[in-house]
Residue frames relative to the residue before (quaternion, step in Angstrom):
aa qw qx qy qz dx dy dz
M 1.0000 0.0000 0.0000 0.0000 0.00 0.00 0.00
E 0.4634 -0.6654 0.5104 0.2864 3.61 -0.96 0.91
R 0.5718 -0.6316 0.4109 0.3243 3.50 -1.08 0.88
D 0.6485 0.5198 -0.3449 0.4362 3.67 0.96 -0.68
R 0.6791 0.4632 -0.3224 0.4694 3.63 1.10 -0.16
I 0.5156 0.6430 -0.4126 0.3878 3.55 1.33 -0.11
T 0.3543 -0.6960 0.5802 0.2311 3.56 -1.14 0.64
Y 0.1700 -0.8282 0.5301 0.0649 3.55 -0.47 1.20
T 0.4692 -0.6602 0.5046 0.2988 3.50 -1.18 0.61
Y 0.7872 0.2102 -0.0718 0.5752 3.50 1.15 -0.79
D 0.4435 -0.6542 0.5376 0.2939 3.54 -1.12 0.63
V 0.8053 -0.0105 0.0635 0.5894 3.51 0.98 -0.97
I 0.0665 -0.7410 0.6649 0.0664 3.58 -1.16 0.65
S 0.0386 -0.7900 0.6119 0.0009 3.56 -1.12 0.85
M 0.1480 -0.7538 0.6284 0.1226 3.53 -1.34 0.22
G 0.3786 0.7154 -0.5429 0.2237 3.52 -1.03 0.59
E 0.6566 -0.5235 0.3974 0.3701 3.52 -1.45 0.11
T 0.0475 -0.7374 0.6725 0.0410 3.57 -0.98 0.82
M 0.1229 -0.7903 0.6002 0.0118 3.61 -0.95 1.01
M 0.4859 -0.5898 0.5472 0.3414 3.36 -1.53 0.05
A 0.1948 -0.7770 0.5939 0.0743 3.56 -0.82 1.01
F 0.1095 -0.7200 0.6807 0.0791 3.49 -1.38 0.67
E 0.0908 -0.8276 0.5539 0.0045 3.59 -0.37 1.27
A 0.4656 -0.6752 0.5058 0.2673 3.49 -0.89 1.04
L 0.3948 -0.7498 0.4831 0.2203 3.61 -0.94 0.89
E 0.7219 0.3406 -0.2132 0.5633 3.59 1.25 -0.28
Y 0.5457 -0.5735 0.4960 0.3569 3.53 -1.27 0.42
G 0.6382 0.5446 -0.3905 0.3789 3.61 -1.22 0.45
P 0.7626 -0.4252 0.2712 0.4051 3.52 -1.41 0.24
L 0.6015 -0.5968 0.3920 0.3584 3.55 -0.98 0.65
R 0.6010 0.5932 -0.3212 0.4287 3.53 1.15 -0.78
E 0.7348 0.3942 -0.2416 0.4964 3.55 1.18 -0.49
N 0.6037 0.5210 -0.3481 0.4929 3.65 1.36 0.18
H 0.1578 -0.8108 0.5631 0.0227 3.38 -1.06 0.93
L 0.7309 0.3149 -0.2072 0.5689 3.53 1.34 -0.28
F 0.0902 -0.8055 0.5823 -0.0627 3.45 -0.93 1.10
K 0.2824 -0.7187 0.6060 0.1910 3.59 -1.14 0.68
K 0.2871 -0.7734 0.5519 0.1218 3.53 -1.00 0.94
W 0.2068 0.7519 -0.6123 0.1299 3.51 -0.97 0.87
M 0.5029 -0.6368 0.4770 0.3376 3.58 -1.21 0.37
G 0.0041 0.8465 -0.5324 0.0029 3.55 -1.03 0.57
G 0.2612 0.7309 -0.5924 0.2157 3.60 -0.98 0.71
A 0.6006 -0.6257 0.3624 0.3413 3.55 -0.89 1.00
E 0.6840 0.5161 -0.2686 0.4401 3.54 1.01 -0.98
C 0.7145 0.4358 -0.2749 0.4733 3.53 0.92 -0.88
N 0.5616 0.5771 -0.3820 0.4535 3.61 1.14 -0.49
F 0.6359 0.5291 -0.2661 0.4949 3.52 1.11 -0.98
L 0.7065 0.4793 -0.2850 0.4357 3.58 0.70 -1.01
I 0.6520 0.5067 -0.3255 0.4607 3.55 0.97 -0.88
G 0.5888 0.5792 -0.3484 0.4432 3.59 1.06 -0.70
L 0.7075 0.4430 -0.2459 0.4927 3.61 0.90 -1.00
S 0.6497 0.5275 -0.3402 0.4288 3.60 0.93 -0.81
R 0.6565 0.5330 -0.3073 0.4364 3.52 1.02 -0.75
L 0.6374 0.5136 -0.2732 0.5053 3.47 1.33 -0.49
G 0.6269 -0.5818 0.3240 0.4043 3.56 1.29 -0.04
F 0.5530 0.6268 -0.4041 0.3715 3.60 1.22 0.06
H 0.4705 -0.6750 0.5037 0.2631 3.57 -1.15 0.58
C 0.0196 0.8190 -0.5670 0.0863 3.62 -0.51 1.22
G 0.1393 -0.7689 0.6174 0.0904 3.44 -1.33 0.55
W 0.0441 -0.8030 0.5929 0.0426 3.63 -1.03 0.45
F 0.0177 0.8013 -0.5977 -0.0187 3.51 -1.02 0.68
S 0.1029 0.7819 -0.5953 0.1538 3.51 -1.08 0.77
R 0.4300 -0.6256 0.5460 0.3543 3.59 -1.24 -0.36
L 0.0689 -0.7554 0.6507 0.0342 3.58 -1.04 0.88
G 0.5861 -0.5573 0.4732 0.3493 3.47 -1.35 0.42
E 0.4055 -0.6713 0.5429 0.3001 3.60 -1.02 0.61
D 0.4465 0.6550 -0.4591 0.4010 3.56 0.62 1.17
E 0.7314 -0.4552 0.2833 0.4214 3.59 -1.29 0.12
F 0.6257 0.5021 -0.3658 0.4717 3.59 1.05 -0.56
G 0.6620 0.5028 -0.3355 0.4432 3.57 0.87 -0.77
K 0.6325 0.5179 -0.3375 0.4667 3.57 1.06 -0.74
E 0.6678 0.4840 -0.3309 0.4586 3.64 0.94 -0.75
I 0.5985 0.5558 -0.3525 0.4568 3.61 1.01 -0.68
Y 0.6766 0.5092 -0.2682 0.4593 3.51 0.88 -0.99
R 0.6692 0.4969 -0.2864 0.4724 3.53 0.91 -0.92
T 0.6732 0.5308 -0.3060 0.4140 3.54 0.92 -0.96
L 0.6662 0.4900 -0.2816 0.4866 3.52 1.00 -0.99
K 0.6308 0.5290 -0.3332 0.4597 3.64 0.93 -0.79
G 0.6504 0.5395 -0.2682 0.4626 3.51 1.10 -0.96
E 0.6594 0.4896 -0.2724 0.5013 3.58 1.22 -0.65
G 0.5678 -0.6221 0.3799 0.3825 3.58 1.25 -0.03
V 0.4916 0.6358 -0.4446 0.3954 3.64 1.21 0.24
D 0.4067 -0.7112 0.5089 0.2642 3.63 -0.81 0.92
V 0.0867 -0.8073 0.5837 -0.0119 3.62 -0.70 1.12
S 0.2829 0.8234 -0.4646 0.1617 3.57 1.22 0.33
R 0.7209 0.4220 -0.2325 0.4982 3.61 1.19 -0.58
V 0.4502 0.6720 -0.4898 0.3253 3.61 1.12 0.17
K 0.2385 -0.7556 0.6018 0.1002 3.54 -1.15 0.86
F 0.2575 -0.7287 0.6143 0.1591 3.59 -1.05 0.84
D 0.2336 -0.7848 0.5700 0.0684 3.50 -0.90 1.14
P 0.2827 -0.7799 0.5330 0.1665 3.59 -0.46 1.11
R 0.6730 0.5288 -0.3054 0.4173 3.64 1.17 -0.34
A 0.7850 0.2720 -0.0962 0.5483 3.60 1.16 -0.48
P 0.4528 -0.7111 0.4680 0.2652 3.64 -1.00 0.71
T 0.5492 -0.5213 0.5283 0.3842 3.43 -1.43 0.11
G 0.4740 -0.6948 0.4598 0.2849 3.57 -0.94 0.92
L 0.2071 -0.7666 0.6003 0.0952 3.54 -1.29 0.55
F 0.0372 0.7643 -0.6423 -0.0438 3.53 -1.28 0.38
V 0.2928 -0.7368 0.5978 0.1183 3.50 -1.32 0.70
V 0.2284 -0.8059 0.5388 0.0891 3.56 -0.90 0.98
E 0.1349 -0.7750 0.6146 0.0588 3.51 -0.70 1.15
R 0.1716 -0.8087 0.5559 0.0869 3.60 -0.72 1.02
Q 0.1614 -0.7651 0.6173 0.0863 3.55 -1.04 0.95
S 0.7567 -0.1577 0.0855 0.6287 3.63 1.15 -0.60
V 0.7804 -0.3189 0.2236 0.4892 3.59 -1.27 -0.13
D 0.8016 0.2686 -0.1014 0.5244 3.57 0.79 -1.12
D 0.6883 0.4315 -0.2868 0.5077 3.63 1.18 0.12
F 0.2497 0.7290 -0.5968 0.2237 3.48 -0.28 1.33
R 0.1769 -0.7759 0.5984 0.0934 3.52 -1.13 0.64
C 0.2168 -0.7766 0.5835 0.0968 3.48 -1.04 0.93
Y 0.1999 -0.7554 0.6218 0.0519 3.44 -1.17 0.97
Y 0.1891 -0.8523 0.4866 0.0328 3.52 -0.27 1.34
Y 0.0363 -0.7602 0.6483 0.0233 3.55 -1.13 0.75
R 0.2383 0.8078 -0.4585 0.2837 3.42 0.57 1.41
E 0.4220 0.7098 -0.4744 0.3051 3.65 1.18 -0.12
N 0.8386 0.0477 -0.1136 0.5306 3.55 -0.86 1.09
S 0.2887 0.7631 -0.5274 0.2371 3.56 1.05 0.65
A 0.6954 -0.4539 0.3497 0.4337 3.54 -1.25 0.35
A 0.7062 0.4785 -0.2975 0.4287 3.62 0.77 -0.93
S 0.5663 0.6171 -0.3624 0.4088 3.52 1.22 -0.52
H 0.6660 0.4832 -0.2627 0.5040 3.55 1.36 -0.46
L 0.3301 0.7078 -0.5509 0.2942 3.63 1.18 0.34
S 0.0448 0.7773 -0.6255 0.0498 3.53 -1.09 0.79
P 0.7088 -0.4763 0.2930 0.4301 3.65 -1.17 0.47
P 0.6139 0.5496 -0.3868 0.4141 3.75 0.85 -0.51
D 0.5807 0.5938 -0.3662 0.4196 3.63 1.29 -0.35
I 0.6266 0.5636 -0.3370 0.4197 3.53 1.26 -0.33
D 0.1816 -0.7392 0.6360 0.1271 3.56 -0.95 0.88
P 0.3600 -0.7775 0.4732 0.2049 3.60 -0.29 1.21
D 0.6251 0.5330 -0.3432 0.4554 3.61 1.11 -0.65
Y 0.6148 0.5341 -0.3328 0.4754 3.58 1.08 -0.71
I 0.6538 0.5404 -0.3059 0.4324 3.60 0.88 -0.93
R 0.6678 0.5294 -0.2964 0.4311 3.52 1.00 -0.97
E 0.5967 0.5900 -0.3569 0.4105 3.62 1.22 -0.47
A 0.6815 0.5034 -0.3076 0.4331 3.64 1.15 -0.23
R 0.4845 -0.6250 0.5341 0.2990 3.58 -1.18 0.69
I 0.8140 0.1539 -0.0157 0.5598 3.60 0.87 -1.01
L 0.1358 -0.7511 0.6302 0.1422 3.60 -1.11 0.61
Y 0.1016 -0.8065 0.5816 0.0317 3.55 -0.73 1.01
L 0.0312 0.7936 -0.5997 0.0973 3.54 -0.85 1.16
T 0.2184 -0.7771 0.5724 0.1442 3.49 -1.28 0.47
G 0.5938 -0.5888 0.4181 0.3547 3.55 -1.29 0.23
I 0.4729 0.6549 -0.4669 0.3598 3.62 1.20 0.07
T 0.6555 0.5511 -0.3330 0.3945 3.58 0.82 -1.03
P 0.7106 0.4352 -0.3181 0.4522 3.73 0.65 -0.82
A 0.6263 0.5582 -0.3527 0.4144 3.57 1.21 -0.23
I 0.6738 0.5542 -0.3315 0.3590 3.57 1.10 -0.52
S 0.7986 -0.0746 0.0395 0.5959 3.63 1.22 -0.33
G 0.6334 -0.5410 0.4003 0.3820 3.50 -1.27 0.40
T 0.6715 0.4788 -0.3072 0.4748 3.64 1.01 -0.85
A 0.6077 0.5309 -0.3695 0.4607 3.61 1.04 -0.63
R 0.6335 0.5286 -0.3384 0.4524 3.53 1.00 -0.88
A 0.6722 0.4925 -0.3277 0.4451 3.61 0.84 -0.87
T 0.5971 0.5690 -0.3431 0.4495 3.61 1.18 -0.65
V 0.6348 0.5168 -0.2998 0.4899 3.56 1.00 -0.87
E 0.6980 0.4651 -0.2950 0.4577 3.57 0.77 -0.89
E 0.6135 0.5220 -0.3526 0.4763 3.60 1.09 -0.57
L 0.6580 0.5009 -0.3237 0.4598 3.57 0.99 -0.76
F 0.5688 0.5586 -0.3697 0.4772 3.57 1.05 -0.58
N 0.6644 0.5415 -0.2794 0.4328 3.51 0.83 -1.08
L 0.6505 0.5372 -0.2686 0.4649 3.51 1.04 -1.07
A 0.6827 0.4973 -0.2809 0.4557 3.51 0.86 -1.14
I 0.6567 0.4963 -0.3281 0.4635 3.60 0.92 -0.81
K 0.6326 0.5195 -0.3215 0.4760 3.60 0.97 -0.86
N 0.7201 0.4380 -0.2622 0.4699 3.59 0.98 -0.80
S 0.3701 -0.7257 0.4733 0.3352 3.67 1.31 -0.31
Q 0.3576 0.7375 -0.5018 0.2763 3.55 1.04 0.72
T 0.5586 -0.5881 0.4726 0.3446 3.53 -1.28 0.39
L 0.1531 -0.7887 0.5939 0.0418 3.60 -0.75 1.08
I 0.0582 -0.7726 0.6321 0.0124 3.56 -0.70 1.17
F 0.0474 -0.8222 0.5664 -0.0310 3.64 -0.59 1.03
D 0.0663 -0.7504 0.6550 0.0594 3.54 -0.94 0.93
P 0.4173 -0.7382 0.4582 0.2662 3.63 -0.46 1.13
N 0.0642 -0.8350 0.5464 0.0067 3.64 1.08 -0.54
L 0.0092 -0.8615 0.5057 -0.0445 3.49 0.80 1.19
R 0.0300 -0.8017 0.5950 -0.0476 3.64 -0.73 1.11
L 0.1377 -0.8452 0.5138 0.0525 3.52 0.00 1.30
K 0.4877 0.5810 -0.4643 0.4573 3.55 1.27 0.31
L 0.6932 0.4859 -0.2644 0.4621 3.60 1.18 -0.38
W 0.8044 -0.0779 0.0525 0.5867 3.55 1.09 -0.58
D 0.5525 -0.6110 0.4311 0.3681 3.65 -1.10 0.27
I 0.6598 -0.5401 0.3374 0.3989 3.57 -1.21 0.51
D 0.6176 0.5570 -0.3729 0.4114 3.67 0.93 -0.66
L 0.6795 0.4664 -0.2781 0.4933 3.57 0.94 -0.88
A 0.6233 0.5542 -0.3323 0.4404 3.55 1.01 -0.86
R 0.6543 0.4745 -0.3189 0.4951 3.63 0.99 -0.85
Q 0.6306 0.5688 -0.3280 0.4137 3.58 0.90 -0.79
V 0.7476 0.3955 -0.1950 0.4967 3.52 1.03 -0.89
L 0.7579 0.4455 -0.2259 0.4196 3.55 0.80 -1.12
V 0.6265 0.5555 -0.3669 0.4053 3.65 0.91 -0.70
P 0.6670 0.4525 -0.3643 0.4665 3.68 0.82 -0.64
L 0.6241 0.5191 -0.3695 0.4523 3.64 1.02 -0.53
M 0.5923 0.5441 -0.3507 0.4797 3.62 1.13 -0.79
K 0.6375 0.5313 -0.3378 0.4440 3.70 0.89 -0.79
K 0.7083 0.4708 -0.2547 0.4603 3.58 1.05 -0.79
S 0.6112 0.6355 -0.3128 0.3532 3.52 1.20 -0.38
T 0.4929 -0.6242 0.4910 0.3556 3.62 -1.11 0.55
Y 0.7779 0.0280 0.0361 0.6267 3.59 0.94 -1.01
V 0.1231 -0.7698 0.6200 0.0888 3.51 -1.05 0.77
L 0.1110 -0.8243 0.5542 0.0317 3.59 -0.80 1.03
P 0.0669 0.8282 -0.5516 0.0733 3.56 0.21 1.27
G 0.4664 -0.5946 0.5236 0.3933 3.54 -1.17 0.19
E 0.7006 -0.4880 0.3116 0.4171 3.55 -1.21 0.41
N 0.7036 0.4706 -0.2441 0.4733 3.54 0.83 -1.07
E 0.6108 0.5518 -0.3413 0.4538 3.55 1.07 -0.70
L 0.6596 0.4961 -0.3055 0.4748 3.59 0.86 -0.99
K 0.6786 0.4748 -0.3321 0.4514 3.64 0.83 -0.80
L 0.6655 0.4990 -0.3204 0.4533 3.58 0.98 -0.63
L 0.6673 0.5027 -0.2926 0.4652 3.51 1.03 -0.89
M 0.7342 0.3764 -0.2328 0.5148 3.60 1.08 -0.65
N 0.4135 -0.7529 0.4386 0.2641 3.53 1.28 0.08
C 0.4934 0.6299 -0.4037 0.4437 3.50 1.09 0.92
D 0.4572 -0.7100 0.4838 0.2296 3.53 -1.28 0.71
Q 0.7616 0.3070 -0.1731 0.5439 3.54 1.20 -0.62
L 0.5945 -0.5933 0.4023 0.3643 3.61 -1.07 0.66
N 0.6900 0.5047 -0.3066 0.4186 3.56 0.73 -0.99
E 0.6105 0.5319 -0.3287 0.4861 3.52 1.22 -0.78
A 0.6605 0.5156 -0.3071 0.4512 3.61 0.95 -0.86
I 0.6189 0.5270 -0.3402 0.4727 3.60 1.04 -0.75
R 0.6766 0.5061 -0.2923 0.4478 3.54 0.84 -0.93
T 0.6576 0.5026 -0.3056 0.4707 3.54 1.03 -0.83
A 0.6417 0.5228 -0.3172 0.4629 3.57 0.98 -0.81
H 0.6706 0.4903 -0.3048 0.4658 3.59 0.93 -0.80
K 0.6253 0.5179 -0.3316 0.4804 3.57 1.09 -0.71
Q 0.6768 0.4771 -0.2802 0.4856 3.67 1.05 -0.68
G 0.5922 -0.6059 0.3673 0.3838 3.65 1.15 0.08
I 0.5389 0.5626 -0.4590 0.4269 3.58 1.00 0.75
P 0.1465 -0.9032 0.3991 0.0586 3.55 0.30 1.27
R 0.7933 0.2601 -0.1194 0.5374 3.56 1.11 -0.74
L 0.0252 0.7998 -0.5877 0.1194 3.51 -0.25 1.41
I 0.0786 -0.7350 0.6734 0.0120 3.56 -1.03 1.05
I 0.0926 -0.8677 0.4884 -0.0015 3.49 0.00 1.35
K 0.2788 -0.7739 0.5471 0.1553 3.58 -0.73 1.14
R 0.1286 -0.8102 0.5712 0.0266 3.58 -0.91 1.02
G 0.5384 -0.6535 0.4035 0.3470 3.59 1.06 0.33
A 0.8483 -0.0621 0.0793 0.5199 3.59 -0.64 -1.06
K 0.6159 0.5294 -0.3304 0.4808 3.58 1.40 -0.13
G 0.5882 -0.5903 0.3678 0.4127 3.57 1.25 -0.05
A 0.5589 -0.5964 0.4565 0.3514 3.56 -0.84 -1.00
V 0.2262 -0.7309 0.6200 0.1737 3.61 -1.23 0.24
V 0.1761 -0.7234 0.6552 0.1283 3.54 -0.96 0.93
A 0.0195 -0.8120 0.5776 -0.0815 3.59 -0.59 1.25
L 0.0460 0.8049 -0.5810 0.1114 3.59 -0.06 1.40
A 0.5398 -0.6493 0.4378 0.3089 3.46 -0.86 1.09
G 0.7986 0.2824 -0.2125 0.4871 3.60 -0.88 0.94
S 0.7287 0.3306 -0.2199 0.5579 3.59 1.27 -0.17
E 0.6215 -0.5361 0.4384 0.3664 3.56 -1.33 0.45
N 0.4899 -0.6514 0.4771 0.3287 3.58 -0.99 0.72
R 0.2068 -0.7793 0.5822 0.1043 3.54 -1.06 0.76
E 0.2510 -0.7532 0.5878 0.1554 3.57 -0.84 0.98
I 0.1964 -0.7818 0.5878 0.0690 3.52 -0.82 1.04
P 0.3510 -0.7941 0.4484 0.2124 3.62 -0.32 1.13
P 0.4855 -0.6560 0.4811 0.3201 3.65 -1.07 0.57
Y 0.4643 -0.6034 0.5497 0.3438 3.52 -1.41 0.04
E 0.4388 -0.6762 0.5153 0.2910 3.58 -1.09 0.68
I 0.1968 -0.7728 0.6014 0.0490 3.50 -1.02 1.01
C 0.4028 -0.7539 0.4636 0.2337 3.54 -0.67 1.10
H 0.8278 0.0394 0.0373 0.5584 3.60 0.82 -1.00
P 0.0367 -0.8400 0.5400 0.0372 3.59 0.40 1.06
I 0.2689 -0.7899 0.5397 0.1117 3.61 -0.97 0.89
S 0.7963 -0.1572 0.1292 0.5697 3.56 0.83 -1.01
S 0.3413 -0.7521 0.5269 0.2008 3.59 -0.95 0.85
M 0.4361 0.7299 -0.4613 0.2534 3.58 1.10 -0.08
G 0.8039 0.2239 -0.1884 0.5178 3.58 -0.75 1.05
A 0.4337 0.7314 -0.4507 0.2716 3.62 1.24 -0.10
G 0.6419 0.5370 -0.3152 0.4474 3.50 1.09 -0.85
D 0.6407 0.5104 -0.3148 0.4795 3.64 1.07 -0.75
C 0.6515 0.4982 -0.3121 0.4795 3.57 1.08 -0.66
F 0.5505 0.5787 -0.3653 0.4781 3.58 1.18 -0.65
A 0.6832 0.4958 -0.2802 0.4570 3.46 0.81 -1.07
A 0.6470 0.5167 -0.3329 0.4512 3.60 0.95 -0.72
G 0.6537 0.5218 -0.3008 0.4582 3.51 1.02 -0.90
F 0.6474 0.5122 -0.3051 0.4748 3.59 0.99 -0.92
T 0.6872 0.4752 -0.3027 0.4586 3.55 0.87 -0.82
A 0.5985 0.5555 -0.3581 0.4528 3.58 1.10 -0.57
G 0.6224 0.5269 -0.3209 0.4817 3.52 1.13 -0.74
L 0.6436 0.5218 -0.3246 0.4563 3.56 0.88 -0.87
I 0.6708 0.4875 -0.3282 0.4523 3.65 0.85 -0.88
R 0.6936 0.4468 -0.2680 0.4975 3.54 1.13 -0.64
Q 0.4677 -0.7257 0.4058 0.3000 3.54 1.36 0.35
K 0.2907 0.7288 -0.5521 0.2820 3.66 0.93 0.93
Q 0.5931 -0.5147 0.4696 0.4035 3.55 -1.29 0.34
V 0.6392 -0.5680 0.3535 0.3792 3.60 -1.18 0.67
E 0.6361 0.5133 -0.3642 0.4464 3.67 0.95 -0.68
E 0.6478 0.4846 -0.3374 0.4814 3.63 0.97 -0.72
C 0.5906 0.5579 -0.3778 0.4441 3.60 1.00 -0.66
A 0.6671 0.5001 -0.2876 0.4714 3.52 0.94 -0.85
H 0.5955 0.5118 -0.3665 0.4991 3.59 1.09 -0.48
W 0.6235 0.5219 -0.3436 0.4699 3.58 0.95 -0.79
G 0.6467 0.5328 -0.3184 0.4432 3.56 1.00 -0.83
N 0.6294 0.5239 -0.3065 0.4852 3.53 0.96 -0.86
A 0.6527 0.5397 -0.3027 0.4371 3.56 0.95 -0.97
L 0.7152 0.4378 -0.2640 0.4766 3.58 0.79 -1.08
G 0.5997 0.5502 -0.3486 0.4649 3.60 1.10 -0.70
S 0.6172 0.5469 -0.3481 0.4458 3.62 1.02 -0.72
F 0.6267 0.5432 -0.3339 0.4479 3.61 0.93 -0.75
C 0.6334 0.5658 -0.3224 0.4182 3.50 1.02 -0.80
L 0.6160 0.5831 -0.3187 0.4229 3.58 1.15 -0.72
M 0.6504 0.6057 -0.3031 0.3438 3.54 1.14 -0.61
G 0.7933 0.1817 -0.1188 0.5688 3.62 1.22 0.04
S 0.5871 -0.5728 0.4407 0.3647 3.40 -1.44 0.12
G 0.6898 0.3763 -0.3178 0.5306 3.60 -0.72 0.89
P 0.5940 -0.6789 0.3434 0.2615 3.55 -1.22 0.65
Y 0.8075 0.2135 -0.0987 0.5409 3.55 1.34 -0.35
Q 0.4509 0.7595 -0.4148 0.2185 3.48 1.28 -0.24
T 0.7554 0.3675 -0.1942 0.5066 3.56 1.09 -0.68
L 0.3919 0.7240 -0.4912 0.2846 3.61 1.12 0.26
P 0.4505 -0.7330 0.4515 0.2366 3.53 -1.03 0.89
E 0.4594 -0.5743 0.5795 0.3512 3.47 -1.47 0.08
A 0.7824 -0.4209 0.2195 0.4031 3.50 -1.45 0.40
G 0.6897 0.4957 -0.3097 0.4273 3.64 0.82 -1.04
E 0.6498 0.5245 -0.3090 0.4552 3.61 0.94 -0.87
F 0.6477 0.5243 -0.3026 0.4626 3.57 0.97 -0.99
Q 0.6845 0.4956 -0.2930 0.4472 3.58 0.85 -1.00
S 0.6085 0.5508 -0.3369 0.4613 3.54 1.11 -0.76
F 0.6828 0.4797 -0.2954 0.4653 3.54 0.90 -0.88
L 0.6373 0.5230 -0.3275 0.4615 3.63 1.04 -0.75
N 0.6963 0.4677 -0.2546 0.4812 3.59 1.17 -0.72
G 0.5400 -0.6711 0.3724 0.3454 3.53 1.33 0.09
K 0.4655 0.7005 -0.4062 0.3572 3.58 1.37 0.20
M 0.7782 0.1259 -0.0948 0.6079 3.63 1.19 -0.26
G 0.2632 -0.7195 0.6122 0.1957 3.44 -1.38 0.40
I 0.4986 -0.6199 0.4976 0.3457 3.52 -1.28 0.17
N 0.0595 0.8246 -0.5544 0.0954 3.65 -0.25 1.27
R 0.4818 0.6995 -0.4522 0.2723 3.57 1.18 -0.03
């Protein structure tokens, strides 16, 4: 039976580390801040919440510490409509934490406390192959293979399963040089990019991974290496759709009246892009959807708190409302 004729339980399933975040409420060094806002954070969960609010069926699995932070993450994702039935609680390791220092809208620094976290103990036996088969799309990022060798093996096994199942694989390299050096990152991430249906790097990430100074050069290098479908995030410059054999297409950004924080905007772009794919839109329109959902993210503190539900998002796409928050 062809995959596009199968009835799926989930539109998307993802796996990765979700941590508890403490964000400083004022600009400046952490040592001068005494008030913090608490929320959960993780590229995959930001992405899934964006899709779930738009009405899509999503699932997530990982390991959480058997602690208060793990319980809060589990409850929050479940409350957002994300299936968490395959999440495991680890009594031996804690839920990871990170602290956000803010210098300006686009200048924030994250300090991670994730060594030996529960998610770093992810391993291939944590995968339920039957669960994975229930999804139309598998979404993964390059953060997970960076946190431990066993997590890396888990990501690689998920890629193998998705390819075996003829599922769509969307991969965001999400390069984190605090977790590994660029040489090891290239060694691990580039082969995963080659196996992906769509790759969603940031502009600087792609240039670093391809060891190129210019974006067009990085695109050509990626295509030559067997990475044919690139959807490149450029922040305030919008996006570029770069498909092998076709002319690159620049997708303009949306104007934002009062941006507050860009944290998580790339994850929300990925959610908007994926929503368009599920709705069988052309790739360029999917990138427009990505820019639109990423714009909503800019309107508040935190990576997903201001994301819209389906009706609000559709009204925005139809030009019936602007983003003024």
